[in-house]
C-alpha positions as CSV (number, residue, x, y, z in Angstrom):
1,X,21.9,-6.7,-6.6
2,X,23.1,-3.8,-4.5
3,X,20.3,-2.0,-2.6
4,X,21.6,1.3,-3.8
5,X,20.5,0.5,-7.4
6,X,17.3,-1.3,-6.6
7,X,15.0,1.5,-7.8
8,X,17.1,2.2,-10.9
9,X,15.4,-0.1,-13.3
10,X,11.6,-0.7,-13.5
11,X,10.4,-4.3,-12.8
12,X,7.5,-5.9,-11.1
13,X,9.6,-6.3,-7.9
14,X,10.8,-2.7,-8.0
15,X,7.3,-1.3,-8.6
16,X,5.8,-3.4,-5.8
17,X,8.4,-2.3,-3.3
18,X,8.1,1.3,-4.4
19,X,4.3,1.2,-3.9
20,X,4.8,-0.1,-0.4
21,X,7.4,2.6,0.2
22,X,4.8,5.2,-0.8
23,X,2.5,3.8,1.9
24,X,4.9,2.9,4.7
25,X,8.3,4.1,3.9
26,X,10.3,7.2,5.0
27,X,13.6,8.9,4.1
28,X,15.6,11.2,6.3
29,X,19.0,12.8,6.9
30,X,20.6,12.5,10.3
31,X,22.4,15.4,12.0
32,X,25.7,14.3,10.5
33,X,24.3,14.3,7.0
34,X,24.0,10.6,6.5
35,X,20.9,9.6,4.4
36,X,18.6,6.8,5.3
37,X,15.6,5.0,3.7
38,X,13.3,3.0,6.0
39,X,10.2,0.7,5.8
40,X,7.8,0.5,8.7
41,X,5.0,-1.9,9.4
42,X,3.2,-3.7,12.2
43,X,3.1,-6.8,9.9
44,X,6.5,-8.5,10.2
45,X,5.8,-10.7,7.1
46,X,5.8,-7.9,4.6
47,X,8.9,-6.3,6.1
48,X,10.6,-9.7,5.6
49,X,9.2,-9.8,2.1
50,X,10.7,-6.3,1.3
51,X,14.0,-7.3,2.8
52,X,14.1,-10.4,0.6
53,X,13.0,-8.7,-2.6
54,X,15.7,-6.0,-2.1
55,X,18.3,-8.6,-1.1
56,X,19.0,-6.3,1.9
57,X,21.6,-7.5,4.4
58,X,20.4,-5.1,7.2
59,X,18.6,-6.5,10.2
60,X,14.9,-6.0,10.9
61,X,14.5,-4.1,14.2
62,X,11.5,-3.5,16.4
63,X,10.5,0.1,17.2
64,X,10.1,0.8,20.8
65,X,6.6,1.9,21.9
66,X,5.5,3.8,25.0
67,X,3.1,1.2,26.3
68,X,2.2,3.2,29.3
69,X,1.0,6.2,27.4
70,X,-0.2,4.2,24.4
71,X,-1.2,0.7,25.6
72,X,-3.0,-0.2,22.3
73,X,-0.1,0.4,20.0
74,X,1.2,-2.6,18.2
75,X,4.8,-3.5,17.7
76,X,6.3,-1.9,14.6
77,X,9.0,-3.6,12.6
78,X,11.6,-1.6,10.8
79,X,14.0,-2.2,7.9
80,X,16.4,0.7,7.7
81,X,19.1,1.2,5.0
82,X,21.8,3.9,4.8
83,X,22.4,4.7,1.1
84,X,23.0,8.0,-0.6
85,X,22.2,6.5,-4.0
86,X,19.0,4.9,-2.9
87,X,17.9,8.2,-1.2
88,X,18.7,10.3,-4.2
89,X,17.0,7.9,-6.6
90,X,13.8,8.2,-4.5
91,X,14.1,12.0,-4.8
92,X,14.3,11.6,-8.6
93,X,11.1,9.5,-8.5
94,X,9.4,12.4,-6.7
95,X,9.5,11.3,-3.0
96,X,10.5,13.6,-0.2
97,X,11.1,13.4,3.6
98,X,7.9,14.0,5.6
99,X,5.8,12.9,2.7
100,X,2.6,12.0,4.6
101,X,0.5,14.9,3.3
102,X,2.6,16.0,0.3
103,X,3.0,12.5,-1.3
104,X,2.8,12.7,-5.1
105,X,1.9,9.8,-7.4
106,X,5.1,8.9,-9.3
107,X,5.3,8.4,-13.1
108,X,4.9,4.7,-13.3
109,X,5.1,2.8,-16.6
110,X,1.7,1.3,-17.4
111,X,3.2,-2.2,-17.5
112,X,4.1,-2.0,-13.8
113,X,1.1,0.0,-12.6
114,X,-0.7,-3.0,-11.0
115,X,2.5,-3.9,-9.1
116,X,2.9,-0.4,-7.7
117,X,-0.8,-0.2,-6.7
118,X,-0.6,-3.7,-5.1
119,X,2.4,-2.6,-3.1
120,X,0.6,0.5,-1.9
121,X,-2.5,-1.6,-1.1
122,X,-0.4,-4.0,1.0
123,X,0.7,-0.9,3.0
124,X,-2.4,1.4,3.1
125,X,-5.2,-0.5,1.4
126,X,-8.3,-2.1,3.0
127,X,-11.3,-4.3,2.3
128,X,-14.3,-4.8,4.5
129,X,-17.7,-6.5,4.7
130,X,-20.7,-5.6,6.9
131,X,-24.3,-6.4,7.4
132,X,-27.0,-3.9,8.5
133,X,-30.7,-3.5,9.0
134,X,-32.5,-1.7,6.3
135,X,-34.5,1.4,7.2
136,X,-37.8,-0.5,6.9
137,X,-36.3,-3.2,9.2
138,X,-37.9,-5.9,7.1
139,X,-34.7,-7.2,5.7
140,X,-30.9,-7.3,6.2
141,X,-28.6,-5.5,3.8
142,X,-24.9,-6.1,3.2
143,X,-22.1,-3.9,2.0
144,X,-18.6,-4.6,0.8
145,X,-15.9,-1.9,0.3
146,X,-12.3,-1.8,-0.7
147,X,-9.8,1.0,-1.2
148,X,-6.9,3.1,-0.1
149,X,-6.0,5.5,2.6
150,X,-3.5,8.4,2.3
151,X,-2.7,11.8,3.9
152,X,-2.4,13.3,0.4
153,X,-5.6,14.0,-1.5
154,X,-3.6,14.6,-4.7
155,X,-2.0,11.1,-4.5
156,X,-5.4,9.4,-4.3
157,X,-6.9,11.5,-7.1
158,X,-4.1,10.4,-9.4
159,X,-4.5,6.8,-8.2
160,X,-8.3,7.0,-9.0
161,X,-7.6,8.4,-12.5
162,X,-5.0,5.8,-13.2
163,X,-7.4,3.0,-12.2
164,X,-10.1,4.5,-14.4
165,X,-7.8,4.8,-17.4
166,X,-5.8,1.5,-17.1
167,X,-8.3,-0.9,-15.6
168,X,-11.7,0.6,-16.3
169,X,-12.4,0.8,-12.5
170,X,-15.0,3.5,-12.2
171,X,-17.0,5.3,-9.5
172,X,-14.4,5.5,-6.8
173,X,-15.5,7.8,-3.9
174,X,-12.9,10.1,-2.5
175,X,-13.5,11.6,1.0
176,X,-11.9,12.7,4.2
177,X,-12.4,10.6,7.4
178,X,-10.5,10.0,10.6
179,X,-7.6,12.4,9.8
180,X,-6.9,11.0,6.3
181,X,-8.3,10.9,2.8
182,X,-9.9,7.7,1.6
183,X,-10.6,6.3,-1.9
184,X,-13.2,3.5,-1.7
185,X,-15.0,1.2,-4.2
186,X,-18.2,-0.8,-3.8
187,X,-18.4,-4.5,-4.5
188,X,-18.6,-4.6,-8.3
189,X,-15.5,-2.3,-8.8
190,X,-13.8,-4.0,-5.8
191,X,-13.9,-7.2,-7.8
192,X,-12.3,-5.4,-10.8
193,X,-9.6,-4.0,-8.5
194,X,-8.9,-7.5,-7.0
195,X,-8.5,-9.0,-10.5
196,X,-6.4,-6.1,-11.7
197,X,-4.0,-6.4,-8.8
198,X,-3.8,-10.2,-8.3
199,X,-4.5,-12.1,-11.5
200,X,-1.3,-13.9,-12.8
201,X,0.8,-12.5,-10.0
202,X,3.4,-14.6,-8.1
203,X,2.8,-15.0,-4.3
204,X,6.1,-13.2,-3.6
205,X,4.7,-10.0,-4.9
206,X,1.7,-9.7,-2.5
207,X,0.9,-10.1,1.1
208,X,-1.0,-13.4,1.4
209,X,-3.1,-12.4,4.4
210,X,-4.4,-9.2,2.7
211,X,-5.3,-11.0,-0.5
212,X,-7.2,-13.8,1.4
213,X,-9.1,-11.2,3.4
214,X,-10.0,-9.3,0.3
215,X,-11.2,-12.5,-1.5
216,X,-13.2,-13.6,1.6
217,X,-15.0,-10.2,1.8
218,X,-15.9,-10.4,-1.8
219,X,-17.2,-14.0,-1.4
220,X,-19.3,-13.0,1.6
221,X,-20.9,-10.4,-0.5
222,X,-21.6,-12.9,-3.2
223,X,-19.0,-11.8,-5.8
224,X,-16.6,-14.2,-7.4
225,X,-13.2,-13.3,-8.7
226,X,-10.6,-14.8,-11.0
227,X,-7.6,-16.7,-9.8
């Protein structure tokens, strides 16, 4: 398959990669008018996964960081492809350059919604577990959250509505924190989200590390999930 036609026909692979692009992709035109589509991530494994799914021949590069000014920055891996057709197809799907705060949720066939959301989760999703002292200090409490981060409030609102309608995942909390909007779910609905995204899905269509972390956090809270 040519990369220029990868986003032409919907499939689990196409929806997953498109979801990851929504989280960690970019598109731009250079001064000479050439059009490029790129994927960025500090996790090299998922960039290799995207390269494999798209059957891309381009090399994965490492983005240079100013370690003197920003010593805590991690190495970023980049898959960049020059393709007019690929760029224009992403425009048709509703994506634009400099999409961080203007990102819109594309029209995704319901059949492939879980793949798109899983792709976005592998880019800008999270799960976490914590323990804390209750106010009366007589016992220890615990909390488990999962969710998504985005610069666009509109994108997360649409994502929230889609999960309510298609997976009966309710009570998501949408808020602004640390320069971005966040959509989070407590343990019960996190378990529903986990099952929605992962049940019956082949390993090539998710980031193993992120799935295991999600499952571990649910288990620590005391919630079991399907396989």
